[in-house]
C-alpha positions as a LaTeX table, in Angstrom:
\begin{tabular}{lrrr}
\hline
Residue & $x$ (\AA) & $y$ (\AA) & $z$ (\AA) \\
\hline
Unk1 & 104.07 & 92.02 & 88.60 \\
Unk2 & 103.45 & 94.59 & 85.88 \\
Unk3 & 100.91 & 92.68 & 83.78 \\
Unk4 & 97.19 & 93.13 & 83.87 \\
Unk5 & 95.37 & 93.65 & 87.17 \\
Unk6 & 93.12 & 90.67 & 86.40 \\
Unk7 & 96.10 & 88.31 & 86.03 \\
Unk8 & 97.70 & 89.66 & 89.21 \\
Unk9 & 94.49 & 89.14 & 91.19 \\
Unk10 & 94.11 & 85.62 & 89.79 \\
Unk11 & 97.73 & 84.81 & 90.71 \\
Unk12 & 97.33 & 86.05 & 94.30 \\
Unk13 & 94.00 & 84.23 & 94.72 \\
Unk14 & 95.60 & 80.96 & 93.63 \\
Unk15 & 98.66 & 81.50 & 95.84 \\
Unk16 & 96.35 & 81.88 & 98.84 \\
Unk17 & 94.46 & 78.74 & 97.86 \\
Unk18 & 97.78 & 76.84 & 97.64 \\
Unk19 & 99.93 & 78.01 & 100.58 \\
Unk20 & 97.57 & 80.32 & 102.39 \\
Unk21 & 94.27 & 80.42 & 104.18 \\
Unk22 & 90.97 & 82.29 & 104.14 \\
Unk23 & 88.97 & 82.97 & 107.27 \\
Unk24 & 86.20 & 85.31 & 108.40 \\
Unk25 & 88.67 & 88.20 & 108.90 \\
Unk26 & 90.60 & 87.97 & 105.67 \\
Unk27 & 93.40 & 86.18 & 103.90 \\
Unk28 & 96.77 & 84.82 & 104.95 \\
Unk29 & 99.83 & 83.55 & 103.13 \\
Unk30 & 103.02 & 81.96 & 104.47 \\
Unk31 & 106.40 & 81.66 & 102.77 \\
Unk32 & 110.03 & 81.11 & 103.74 \\
Unk33 & 111.18 & 83.50 & 101.01 \\
Unk34 & 111.71 & 87.12 & 102.04 \\
Unk35 & 111.74 & 88.15 & 98.39 \\
Unk36 & 108.41 & 86.44 & 97.68 \\
Unk37 & 106.89 & 88.01 & 100.81 \\
Unk38 & 107.92 & 91.48 & 99.60 \\
Unk39 & 106.59 & 90.75 & 96.11 \\
Unk40 & 103.20 & 89.74 & 97.52 \\
Unk41 & 103.09 & 93.00 & 99.50 \\
Unk42 & 103.93 & 95.01 & 96.35 \\
Unk43 & 101.36 & 93.07 & 94.29 \\
Unk44 & 98.68 & 93.74 & 96.91 \\
Unk45 & 99.66 & 97.42 & 97.00 \\
Unk46 & 99.13 & 97.55 & 93.26 \\
Unk47 & 95.61 & 96.21 & 93.89 \\
Unk48 & 95.04 & 98.81 & 96.63 \\
Unk49 & 95.25 & 96.23 & 99.44 \\
Unk50 & 97.13 & 96.91 & 102.68 \\
Unk51 & 99.13 & 93.87 & 103.80 \\
Unk52 & 100.84 & 93.15 & 107.11 \\
Unk53 & 103.98 & 91.01 & 107.36 \\
Unk54 & 105.31 & 89.19 & 110.40 \\
Unk55 & 108.54 & 87.23 & 110.64 \\
Unk56 & 107.99 & 83.96 & 112.47 \\
Unk57 & 111.27 & 82.85 & 114.05 \\
Unk58 & 111.71 & 79.10 & 114.55 \\
Unk59 & 113.24 & 77.63 & 117.71 \\
Unk60 & 115.04 & 74.85 & 115.86 \\
Unk61 & 117.78 & 75.96 & 113.49 \\
Unk62 & 116.99 & 73.20 & 110.99 \\
Unk63 & 113.53 & 74.71 & 110.43 \\
Unk64 & 113.64 & 77.89 & 108.37 \\
Unk65 & 112.02 & 81.12 & 109.54 \\
Unk66 & 108.89 & 82.08 & 107.65 \\
Unk67 & 107.02 & 85.22 & 106.72 \\
Unk68 & 103.31 & 85.36 & 107.51 \\
Unk69 & 101.31 & 87.85 & 105.45 \\
Unk70 & 97.74 & 88.84 & 106.11 \\
Unk71 & 95.19 & 91.23 & 104.70 \\
Unk72 & 91.55 & 91.96 & 105.35 \\
Unk73 & 88.48 & 91.35 & 103.21 \\
Unk74 & 87.68 & 95.04 & 103.74 \\
Unk75 & 90.65 & 97.35 & 103.25 \\
Unk76 & 88.56 & 100.51 & 103.18 \\
Unk77 & 88.72 & 101.27 & 106.92 \\
Unk78 & 91.75 & 103.58 & 106.89 \\
Unk79 & 94.26 & 101.30 & 108.59 \\
Unk80 & 97.89 & 102.09 & 107.93 \\
Unk81 & 100.44 & 99.49 & 106.91 \\
Unk82 & 104.19 & 100.02 & 106.85 \\
\hline
\end{tabular}
């Protein structure tokens, strides 16, 4: 988290390639770990990227809830992210 920016960017890029997706609007990443979701948000903040997080509740109790993160290719448009 506190290493070089290049290593952090490389880590996030590979996480998206593994458990995420890339489309015309931006990037997405899904995890069942709340801690990992928060860490991805903090890592993206360090890179100057605004990230949104949604909790996806599952209907069946045996399937864990997951956190869906997304961010845009272009984060320069003044959107606000809490």
